[in-house]
Each structure stands twice: as structure tokens, then as C-alpha cells.
N, C-alpha and C positions, 0 to 999 in steps of 0.2 A: 462329776466332782471328783476330787481324789480322796481316795478311799479313808485313807489315814486321817485327813481333816475332816471327812464324815464323822468318824468315831470319833474325834474328840469336840466337835460340835454337839453330837448327839448325849456325850456325857453331861454336857454344861445345861442343854435347853431341853433333849427329850426330841425321839424321832417325829413325833406328830406335828409339832411346832414347826420344825423343820422341812418336814415334807409340804407344809401349807404356805412356808415363806419362799418355797422353791416353785411349787405348782401354780398357786393362786393366780396370779396375773396371765398365766395361761389358760387356766379352766375359763377365768371371765370370760378373756377374747375369744375363746373356742366355743362357747355358749350361747354367744350372742346373736339374738335373734333377727334382730332389724338391718340386719347388712349381709352380703356375700361374702363366701369363704375368701373371694380374694382380697375383699377390704380387710378381713379380720387378718390374714395372712400380712399383710403392708403395715397393718396396725403394732402386729405384735414386733414387727422389725425396729418401727418407728419408736416404740415403747422400749426397746432394750438397747435403745442408743441415745434417746433425748427427751425420755419424758420421766415425770415424776408421778407416781401412782400414790392414792390415797383411798385407802376403804372406807365406804360410809356405812353408816348405820345401819342402812336396808340392805348391805350386804354389794352394791353396786361399786366401779370403780370411778374414781375421780381421777380423770390427768390433764396434768400439766407440761408445760415443758421446762426442763430441768438443765441448770447452768449450773457449772461449777462456782465457787466462792472467788476462783481467781479469776473468772470470765471477764475479759477487759472492754469487752461490749465495742471491738476493732474490727470493722468489715474492710472492703476493698473501697478505699477512698475514692470519692466521684472525680477529683481531681487526678488520679492518678492514668497512667499514659497506658489504659486498656481501652478496647472496642465498648461501646454503648452497650451491646447486647450482653457482654459479660457483668455490667454493671448491673442490667435490669434483671439478670439472670438472679443476681444476690437478693435483689428485693423479692424477684418472683418464690424463690426457694423458702424465704423467712415467712414470707404471707402464705404459704402451702400450709408449711409446718405449723402455724398457729391455726390454720383453718381445719387440717385434718388429724391432728394430734390432740389438740386442747378439748375438754368433752362440754363442760360447763360453757353456757353460752356468757355470762357474766367476766367469768377468765380470760373465754376469747377476746374479748373485747379490751381487757387490761392486755393480753398479751401482742396483738396487734399494734396497741399505742404504744406497748414497751419498743416494739421493733421499729415503729417508725420513728420515735424519737431519738433511738440509737444508732440509725441509719442519718437522720438529719444532723447529727454531730458529725457525721462521717463526709457532710458535703450534700447528700442528697436532696433535692427538692421535690416538692409536693408533685408536679407532675410525674417525677417516676414510680412513685406508688399505684397511679392510675394505667400507666404502662406497662407496669411490671405486673399487673394482676394475671394470677392463673388463668390460662385461659384453655378450653378443652379443643381438642383439634378434631374437625371433622372427615370424615371418609374421603371427602373429595382433595381436601388440602394434602392427606396421607399420599394419596395417589400422585397428586404433584411431585411430593417429595422423593416419592420412589422413581419417577419418571427422570426427575434431574440428577438424582444420585447414580442411574444406570449410563447415564452418560458421560460420566466423570467427577471426579472429587478433586479437590487441592487443597494443601493448607498453606496460608501465607503469615510470613511475619508481619506482623501488624507497627503501620507508620501511619500515624494517622494523617487524615486527610489524602493520602496515597492509595491505602488498603482499598478503603470505600470505592475508588473509580474502577480498581482493578476487579473489584469482585462483580461492579456492574457490567465492566467488559464481559468477564468468566459467564455469568448469567445470561447473556444473549447468545453464547455460544453452548448454552446448555449444561454449562459444567458448575457444580456446586462447591462454594466456598467456605472456609471456618478461618478465624484468625488465630495466632499464638503469639502473645507477647513475647520480647525475646530479653532485655535486659529488665530483670527482676532482682529485688533486695536477697531472695534466696539464691539466685546464680552468682550474685557479685560477694556474697556472705557465706554460704554454705560450701564447703568440699567434703564428701563423704569419704576421700582417702587423701593421704598427703601426698604430694606428686611426686614422684619418682626421680630422684637424682639423676643428672644426664649421664654419670659414670656408670650407673646402675642400669641402665636401659640396654636393651638387647633388638636385633632386628632393625639395625638405624643407619644411615647415612652421614658421617662425620665429617670434620675438617681441622687440621691441623696447621696451623700458621706461624710463620717464622717472626720471631721475636724482633727482627730488625730488618725485613724488607717485607714487599708485598706478596712473596710466595706463598702458597699454601698446598696442604695435600689432603685429597679428598677421596676418602675411602668408603667400604661398607663389611659389616659382620653382622652377620645371625647371632653373636654371641654377647654377650656384657661388653659394655664398651672398656671398664676397666680393664679387662682380661687382653683385649684388643691392644691398648695402650702399653700395656705391660710387655707385649710381643713386639711393639715396636721400640721401645725404650732397649730390649735388648739384642734387638739385631741394627741399633743405631750404629753399631762398629762395623757392621758387615758390609762389603762391596755391592750386595743385591738390595739394599735397602736403599729407596727413594729419598727416606727423610736424610739418609747418609750422605747421600750423592750431592745433597742440597749444602750439607755442611761441610764438606770437602770442596766443592767449587767455590764456596764463598766464606774463606777463612773469618773465622770469628764470629760467625752467624750464630744464634742460638734458637732453639725451637721453643716454642711457647706452648709447653705441657701444661699449664696450668688454665689457659683458656682453650680450651677445646670445644669446637662446638657440635651440635648436633643437627643436621640440618634437616633432615626427615627421619620419621618413625615408621614402622610397618604397620599397618592396621592389625589389631590383634581380632 
């Protein structure tokens, strides 16, 4: 915690209360006597990300799943164009959280019912809750997975009906496969950065067209296109310019400077 913030809070509530607020959840998890260290460590991660802690009169902690007031209960819709395994993983993850994070049996039953109701509103049917139950892998299945992974691994774009057939074909060759959806709302709507204007791009192959015929000039430049075009325009009166040669040869033809195309761009 920031030292200045710590001092300001200390003046308001006192250091003893502050220390209890920060350390009590960790102490209670660390002193848990009925589970292993690894489970305590995982519980600590779960508590810090998705759990609501409530101290009981006997000093123990009661843990429930925390949801923000703005939580929309929207999960991957069952009718969306995603592999079935992705949809079942949504069920598996939410049920696993309910089983491992929530401590009170009544709260656990309530959380599981809440999850199932939310998923039904997203199109999930009852059979998905059975198929999506968390399962523990035995050592033999882990060995089989390792053997398959050692023979090869490939990620395929998901196309319903086709990708499943390709997986079966790869499996006969001992190659493990996974699917990746290609068209998502995020890929269509979200752009981390604005696209660079063509004239601002560098390391490109470009095309300059004649406005009065089908002739065109194709060139390449490691510099920005706007800089290269300014050079073309400045040498348009020179006999060494290919652009100039065309204008001289075909009287009255004009160069279409406003519609220069970028054909290819160098990978950065």
C-alpha cells in the first residue's frame, strides 16, 4: 500500500484496525487446518478475485461469490458460433467456482441454482450442466494427453461441422487440435489503435494511376508515402520521371494524385 495513503487512513481509523483489515483474510486462510497448503493458496487467489468474505461471531470466515452491482449475468450464448467444448467450459468454470469458493452448504446450493438459472437465460439446456460437471483427470488420461501432445499440436479456425471432421482426421495421425473462433463481436467492434492513413505508412508498395487511362506506375519506398509522393510531384517536370514521360507522351492526361493505392506493406 502507498505510504502516504497508509498514513491518511491511519489518522482516520487507527493502525490496529487497518492491520486487521489487510491481514485477517490471509491469516484465516493460512491457519486453515483441514486442507493442504496448495488448496489454501488457491483459495487465497479465489478470495482476492471473486469472493465476498464475512467474519462470523466465532471468528471463522464465511465466503460467498461476489458480483458487482453492474453484473449483467451475460455469458457465452449457447447459440453462438463457438465449439461445444467452449460452452461446456463456461458451465464447468462457474460450477467449479461455486463448489470451491463458497463455504456454507446452503450458500453453495443457492449459488449453483443462481448459476444454472443465469445460464438457462443464455440458452443452456439441462444436459449441459451434467456434461459440464468438473471432472478430475486420472494419471492414465494425463499420460495419454502428454503422448498426443508430443506428436504435434494444431489450432484450427472454428467452422461448425467442418472443424469437428478435421479434428477426427488429425486425431488418427496422433495430432492434438484446438479450435479458435474467428469472427467475434470484439474483433468486429474493438480496435486498440486507429488505422494509419495510407499516406502516413512506410515500407510499402504503392500504385499511382492516370486519371484519363488505364496506365499506372508502381513503386516501393521505405519512407512514408507522403514524402515519396512529394518527390514524385517535384520531379514531374523532369525527363527522368516515369510519371512525366507518361504525361508528355499522352497530351492532356492528368495524374490521379488523390487516389494513390497501397498494394502491400512490409511486416513490422
